[in-house]
N, C-alpha and C positions, 0 to 999 in steps of 0.2 A: 653614551648621549644617544647613541642609537638604537637601542634598547627603545627607553623614550619615545622616540619618533615612530619608531612602529605601533607600540602598544598605541598612540595617539589615531595612526591612518585605521589602527584594527579597531577601535571604540567607536568612530564612525561608521567603522560597515556595518560593526553589531547592530549599535542602536537604530539608525537609519533604514540598517535592507535589512538586516538580519541573517546577514551572510559572510563570508570571509574570512574572518579569525577568529580562534579560539578566545572563550570569552573569560580566560585569563589575560587577556590583553591588555583589560584596562586598566590596570594596575598602574600603569605612569600618572594617568590622569589622578585615578585616588590614591598614590602616594604621594602631587604633589599635593594634592586639598588637605590628607591627613597630618604631612607636614606641617604646613603652612598653621594650620588649627589648633595643632596639639603641644607645637616648639618652638617654631618662626616668631608668629602672633601672636599666638595665645589666645585668639579670639572666637574659640569653638563658644555657644552658648547655652551658658548654666556649666561650663568646665569646671566647676568650682566641685562638683557632684564628681565628679573623675578623678578630681587629683588627687584622690589619699588613697592608700593602702599603696601594698606592695606591687599589687595586679592592674590594668587600664585592659579595659574589655574592650572589644572592637564588635559591633555587630557582623556576622558574616554575609549575612542575607541583604540586598537591597531591594527593597520592598519597591512592586510594581516592574523588574524588571527581570529577567534568567543572570542577570550579570551577579558575582558575586567578587567581595574584596580574599585578595589572596594574602598569604602570608610575606609577601614580595613587596604589597604595597603600606605594609606599617612601619611605621617610624620606631624610630631608636630614640628611647628617652632614658637619661642620666638618673640611676639607683630605683626604677622602671619598671616593670616586667608585661611586654603590650603581649596580652596575647588575642586571640583572634577566634570566640566560637558564634556555633548555631546558635539559633533562636531556639532551638530543643535543650542548650544544654544550657543557656541561662537561665531557662525555667527550671529546671535541675536544680540548679543553682539555687535559684532563690528559695525553692522550696527546704534546703538544705541551711540559707543563712537568710532568712525573712526576708531579704530586698538584695538589688543587684543594679547599680548603674552602669549604662553602658554608652559606647560612640554611636549612633545608629546611620547611616548615608538612607536617602530617600530622594525622590523626585533628578533623578539620574538624568539627565535630556545633551545630547550632543549633535549639534548641526554642522557640520562638515568639523571648520578647525575651531565652532565654538563651544563651549560647552555651561551649564547647568549642573551644582546640586546641592541638594539640603543635606547641611548638616546640624546634627546635635546628638543631647542625650536623651536616651530615653531608660525607662525602669520596667523591672519585674518584679510583683512581689509572691509571696507562697502565694500557690494558690487556695490553700485553707483559710487564710485573712482575711476579711471583710473588708479592707483598706482598698482604696482607691486612688491614690496618691494623686493630683494635680500634677504632675510632671511631664514633661521637660519642655525645655525650648529649641528652637531649628535655627537658623538662618540658612539663605541661599546665598551661592558664593559663584561667584562668572570668571570663566578659564577662557586661553586661547594656546592653541598649540602653534607659541613660534618658535624658528629655530629649530625643532625637532624636541622641545620638550613645550609643559603645562605650564601654561605666567597666569598669577593671579593677574584679575582685571577689575576686581571691586567687591562687594556686598550688595545685595540685596537686604527685604527688610527680618524681621525674625519675628517668628509665628512664638507665643506661647500660648496654653491654655489657661 
């Protein structure tokens, strides 16, 4: 529990002031959001697109920030291997497999003990394919830091292309 409490304090320092703690301290918030969206509530928009196959990919980079998802933030999902890949690794997989669906985080905003982030599914297709799929939806999720842990407080709208 202490680790999560420190993570929450550090996330606020990173996003709001840009100083103070290593960027990997965002792990507590991201771990809570991924656990809820993929395991507990299973309310990740377009979750069906990442629900099959042996691997569930989470994109390492969080667009719009210098914060990255760390291995410690990944949930455990029975009978699935949850893997963390960089954008370039996802592009390479798409080159080999044709298309790759993955969990993406963006719009991370922490204001003290309140946080919002968007979670959704992304897709990369092989560069030589002329197809640009209309995909995927993302939703806004709100969290609050309470008693040292990030707690889900609600969802905003869902955005689909």
